[in-house]
C-alpha positions as CSV (number, residue, x, y, z in Angstrom):
1,M,0.0,0.0,0.0
2,E,1.4,3.4,-1.0
3,L,1.5,5.8,2.0
4,T,0.5,9.5,1.7
5,R,2.7,12.1,3.4
6,R,0.0,12.4,6.1
7,D,0.1,8.6,6.7
8,F,3.9,8.7,6.8
9,V,3.9,11.4,9.5
10,R,1.2,9.6,11.6
11,I,3.1,6.4,11.4
12,C,6.4,8.0,12.3
13,T,4.9,9.7,15.3
14,G,3.2,6.4,16.4
15,T,-0.4,7.6,16.0
16,V,-1.6,4.9,13.7
17,A,-3.6,2.2,15.6
18,G,-1.9,-1.2,15.5
19,I,1.5,0.1,14.5
20,G,4.0,0.1,17.3
21,V,7.4,-0.1,15.8
22,S,7.8,3.5,14.6
23,G,6.3,4.7,17.9
24,M,9.4,3.2,19.5
25,F,11.6,5.8,17.9
26,H,13.1,8.3,20.3
27,P,10.8,11.5,20.1
28,F,13.6,13.5,18.4
29,V,14.1,10.8,15.8
30,R,10.4,10.7,15.1
31,D,10.4,14.5,14.5
32,V,13.3,14.2,12.1
33,L,11.6,11.4,10.1
34,A,8.2,13.2,10.1
35,E,9.8,16.3,8.6
36,T,11.5,14.2,5.9
37,L,14.8,15.9,4.9
38,T,14.5,18.3,2.0
39,G,16.8,20.3,-0.2
40,Q,20.4,19.4,-0.8
41,R,21.2,16.2,1.1
42,P,24.8,15.1,1.7
43,P,25.7,12.0,-0.4
44,V,25.9,8.7,1.4
45,F,28.4,6.0,0.1
46,W,27.9,2.5,1.5
47,V,30.9,0.1,1.1
48,E,30.7,-3.6,2.0
49,G,33.7,-5.1,3.6
50,Q,34.4,-8.5,5.1
51,G,30.9,-9.7,6.2
52,C,27.8,-11.5,5.2
53,T,25.7,-8.6,3.9
54,G,23.3,-9.2,6.7
55,C,23.3,-5.6,7.7
56,T,22.1,-4.6,4.2
57,V,19.4,-7.3,4.3
58,S,18.2,-5.9,7.7
59,L,18.2,-2.3,6.3
60,L,16.0,-3.4,3.4
61,N,13.5,-4.8,5.9
62,N,12.9,-1.3,7.3
63,A,9.1,-1.1,7.6
64,H,8.0,2.4,8.8
65,P,8.9,4.2,6.7
66,G,9.5,1.7,3.9
67,I,13.0,1.4,2.4
68,A,12.0,3.1,-0.9
69,K,10.9,6.2,1.0
70,V,14.1,6.1,3.1
71,L,16.4,5.9,0.0
72,L,14.4,8.4,-2.1
73,E,13.4,11.0,0.4
74,I,15.5,10.8,3.5
75,I,18.9,9.5,2.5
76,A,20.8,10.4,-0.7
77,M,22.3,7.0,-1.2
78,H,24.8,7.4,-4.1
79,F,26.6,4.1,-3.9
80,H,25.5,0.7,-2.5
81,P,26.9,-2.4,-4.3
82,T,23.9,-4.5,-3.4
83,I,20.9,-2.4,-4.1
84,M,22.0,0.0,-6.9
85,A,21.3,-0.7,-10.5
86,A,24.8,0.4,-11.8
87,E,27.8,-1.9,-11.4
88,G,31.5,-2.2,-12.4
89,Q,34.0,0.4,-13.1
90,L,31.6,3.2,-14.0
91,A,29.8,2.9,-10.7
92,F,32.9,2.7,-8.6
93,Q,34.6,5.6,-10.4
94,S,31.4,7.6,-10.0
95,M,31.7,7.2,-6.3
96,L,35.3,8.3,-6.2
97,D,34.5,11.3,-8.4
98,K,31.5,12.2,-6.2
99,S,33.6,12.0,-3.1
100,K,36.0,14.7,-4.5
101,E,33.1,16.9,-5.5
102,F,31.6,16.8,-2.0
103,N,34.9,16.8,-0.1
104,S,34.2,16.7,3.7
105,Q,30.5,16.9,3.1
106,Y,29.4,13.3,2.6
107,V,28.8,10.3,4.9
108,L,30.6,7.0,4.5
109,I,29.0,3.8,5.7
110,V,31.1,0.7,6.0
111,E,29.5,-2.7,6.5
112,G,31.8,-5.6,7.5
113,S,35.3,-5.6,8.9
114,I,38.5,-4.6,7.1
115,P,41.1,-7.4,6.4
116,L,44.7,-6.2,6.5
117,K,46.6,-9.4,5.5
118,A,48.0,-9.8,2.0
119,D,47.6,-6.0,1.5
120,G,43.9,-6.3,2.1
121,K,43.3,-8.5,-1.0
122,Y,41.0,-10.8,1.0
123,C,38.3,-8.3,0.2
124,V,38.3,-6.5,-3.1
125,V,35.4,-4.2,-3.6
126,G,36.0,-2.6,-7.0
127,E,38.2,-2.2,-10.0
128,V,39.1,0.8,-12.1
129,D,41.5,0.7,-15.1
130,H,42.7,-2.7,-14.0
131,H,43.5,-1.5,-10.5
132,E,41.8,-3.6,-7.8
133,Y,40.5,-1.5,-4.9
134,T,40.4,-3.4,-1.6
135,V,38.0,-2.4,1.1
136,A,41.0,-1.2,3.1
137,E,42.2,1.1,0.3
138,T,38.7,2.3,-0.4
139,T,38.0,3.1,3.2
140,D,41.3,4.9,3.5
141,I,40.5,7.1,0.5
142,L,36.9,7.8,1.4
143,A,37.2,8.2,5.1
144,R,39.9,10.8,4.9
145,S,37.5,13.3,3.2
146,A,34.2,12.2,4.8
147,A,32.3,14.3,7.3
148,A,31.7,11.1,9.3
149,V,31.9,7.4,9.1
150,V,29.1,5.1,10.2
151,A,30.1,1.6,11.0
152,A,27.1,-0.6,10.2
153,G,27.0,-3.8,12.1
154,T,29.2,-5.4,14.7
155,C,31.9,-6.5,12.2
156,S,32.4,-3.0,11.2
157,S,32.0,-1.5,14.7
158,Y,34.2,-3.9,16.6
159,G,35.6,-6.6,14.3
160,G,32.8,-9.1,14.9
161,V,32.9,-12.7,13.5
162,P,35.7,-12.0,10.9
163,A,38.0,-10.8,13.7
164,A,37.1,-13.7,16.1
165,R,39.7,-16.2,17.4
166,G,41.2,-18.3,14.6
167,Q,40.6,-15.8,11.9
168,Q,43.2,-15.7,9.1
169,T,42.8,-12.3,7.5
170,Q,43.9,-9.9,10.2
171,A,40.4,-8.3,10.2
172,V,39.9,-5.2,12.2
173,S,37.1,-2.8,13.0
174,V,36.7,0.5,11.1
175,S,37.7,2.6,14.2
176,R,40.9,0.6,14.7
177,F,41.7,0.8,11.0
178,L,41.3,4.6,10.9
179,K,43.4,4.9,14.1
180,M,46.1,2.7,12.5
181,R,46.1,4.9,9.4
182,G,46.1,8.2,11.4
183,I,42.7,9.2,10.0
184,P,40.8,11.5,12.5
185,T,37.3,11.3,10.9
186,P,34.6,10.6,13.6
187,V,33.1,7.1,13.7
188,I,29.6,6.3,14.8
189,N,29.1,2.6,15.7
190,V,25.8,0.9,14.9
191,P,26.5,-2.6,16.1
192,G,24.3,-5.7,15.9
193,C,24.5,-8.9,14.0
194,P,22.7,-7.5,12.2
195,P,21.6,-4.2,13.6
196,H,17.9,-3.4,13.7
197,P,16.9,-1.3,10.6
198,D,15.5,1.4,12.9
199,W,19.0,1.8,14.4
200,M,20.6,2.4,11.0
201,V,17.9,4.6,9.5
202,G,17.4,6.5,12.7
203,T,21.2,7.2,13.2
204,L,21.5,8.4,9.6
205,A,18.4,10.6,9.9
206,L,19.7,12.2,13.1
207,L,23.2,12.7,11.6
208,L,21.9,14.2,8.3
209,D,19.4,16.4,10.2
210,A,22.1,17.7,12.6
211,M,24.4,18.5,9.6
212,K,21.6,20.4,8.0
213,R,20.8,22.4,11.1
214,K,24.3,23.1,12.4
215,G,26.5,22.7,9.4
216,T,28.7,19.7,8.8
217,E,31.2,20.1,11.6
218,G,28.6,21.2,14.2
219,G,26.2,18.5,13.2
220,V,28.7,15.7,13.5
221,L,29.9,17.1,16.8
222,E,26.3,17.1,18.1
223,I,25.9,13.4,17.2
224,M,29.2,12.4,18.7
225,R,28.2,13.9,22.0
226,G,25.2,11.5,22.0
227,L,27.3,8.4,21.8
228,D,28.2,6.1,24.7
229,D,31.7,5.0,25.7
230,V,31.9,2.4,22.9
231,G,30.6,4.7,20.2
232,R,27.0,3.8,20.0
233,P,24.0,6.3,19.8
234,K,22.5,6.3,23.2
235,V,19.0,6.7,21.8
236,F,19.1,3.2,20.4
237,Y,21.6,1.6,22.8
238,P,20.5,2.6,26.3
239,N,23.1,0.4,28.0
240,T,20.5,-1.0,30.4
241,H,19.0,-4.4,31.2
242,L,16.0,-2.8,32.8
243,T,13.6,-3.2,29.9
244,C,13.9,-7.0,29.7
245,P,10.4,-8.5,30.3
246,Y,12.2,-11.3,32.2
247,L,13.9,-8.9,34.6
248,S,11.7,-9.7,37.6
249,F,12.6,-13.4,37.3
250,F,16.2,-12.4,37.2
251,E,16.0,-10.3,40.3
252,D,14.0,-13.0,42.1
253,G,16.4,-15.7,41.2
254,I,13.9,-17.6,39.1
255,F,15.8,-19.2,36.2
256,S,14.4,-21.4,33.4
257,P,15.8,-25.0,33.4
258,F,15.2,-25.3,29.6
259,M,14.4,-23.0,26.7
260,T,10.7,-23.6,26.3
261,D,10.0,-22.7,29.9
262,K,8.6,-19.1,29.7
263,K,8.3,-18.7,33.5
264,G,11.9,-17.8,34.3
265,C,15.0,-15.9,33.3
266,R,17.3,-17.5,30.8
267,F,20.6,-16.2,32.2
268,E,21.7,-19.6,33.3
269,L,21.0,-21.0,29.8
270,G,23.5,-18.6,28.3
271,C,21.6,-15.3,27.8
272,R,23.9,-12.4,27.4
273,G,21.2,-9.7,27.7
274,P,22.8,-7.9,30.7
275,W,25.8,-7.0,28.5
276,S,24.0,-6.1,25.3
277,G,22.8,-2.5,25.9
278,C,20.3,-2.2,23.1
279,D,16.5,-1.5,23.0
280,S,15.4,-4.8,21.3
281,A,13.2,-5.7,24.3
282,T,11.0,-2.7,23.6
283,R,11.5,-2.1,19.9
284,K,11.3,-5.7,18.9
285,W,12.0,-7.0,15.4
286,N,10.1,-8.0,12.2
287,G,7.5,-5.3,12.4
288,G,7.1,-5.7,16.2
289,V,6.2,-9.4,15.9
290,N,9.0,-10.9,18.0
291,W,12.5,-10.3,19.3
292,C,15.7,-12.2,20.0
293,I,14.9,-14.0,23.3
294,A,11.3,-14.8,22.8
295,N,12.3,-18.4,22.0
296,A,16.1,-18.3,22.5
297,T,18.8,-16.5,24.4
298,C,20.4,-13.1,23.7
299,V,23.9,-13.8,22.2
300,G,25.2,-10.3,23.0
301,C,25.8,-9.3,19.4
302,T,25.8,-5.5,20.1
303,S,28.7,-5.9,22.5
304,P,32.3,-4.9,21.6
305,N,33.6,-8.4,22.6
306,F,31.1,-10.4,20.4
307,P,31.5,-13.2,19.6
308,D,34.6,-14.4,21.6
309,G,33.5,-12.8,24.9
310,M,29.9,-13.9,24.6
311,S,30.4,-17.6,23.7
312,P,29.3,-20.2,24.3
313,F,25.9,-18.8,23.3
314,Y,24.0,-21.6,25.0
315,E,24.8,-23.5,28.2
316,N,23.5,-26.7,29.8
């Protein structure tokens, strides 16, 4: 069903009966989405590194507003290797040219970690005039002149699965990579394996709106002030366990002996909820239908030490 602008505003502000997901946006985020950014919007370049593309799949499942409205009216997505129609040398060269045209005025999004071994050739993301661009080289080029870098997903934010014990590619997070290269561009982490589409869309909307209101430098600074100590937007990562519906069981020491037992906390079964620090319990997933621990345990995928520090995911 095609939404009118009035429908869009009502959904974003949580006033449509039966729709709860958009109502879970922080009030300021709802205001930004309801206004729908207009005028000149900073280009957004999305580069996919060493990962599974799950963050992109999650983004495409954004429900309120739909992904088409996000891409066409909120975000000026100029490059995304999975969803754009163009491909090959012309598409990649266009991104490089556009980055020079909008020097220090665009937003770079990196999905997946950055492998360093073998000069980064474990992840080649483009080719121009027979030169292969690795995600390491591409990130180095684009991050240097970006207004800000958004690390989409845990692999990009903290290294994630590609950087786990036993990895063979010397994969690192975006923040660590930029620090190693001496690139001072601010990084906003949006972790999750994958992150909720609201977290990604909401973070971008807040960033672009702040840049529009306060200028590029002032807008980025405003967003950086709203991050927690591991670089996550506090509006989506409240760093609290207090919203878990099983909290009362946890506090009373009532623990489920097996997964299907709904009358108890699943901490002793391996739940990593206390260390996750995200709003999944209240926002939920899949259009508000369910969430991570409705029939399982939280694996702590938004944590900086996922997966090594969170495993084993299940315990007997």
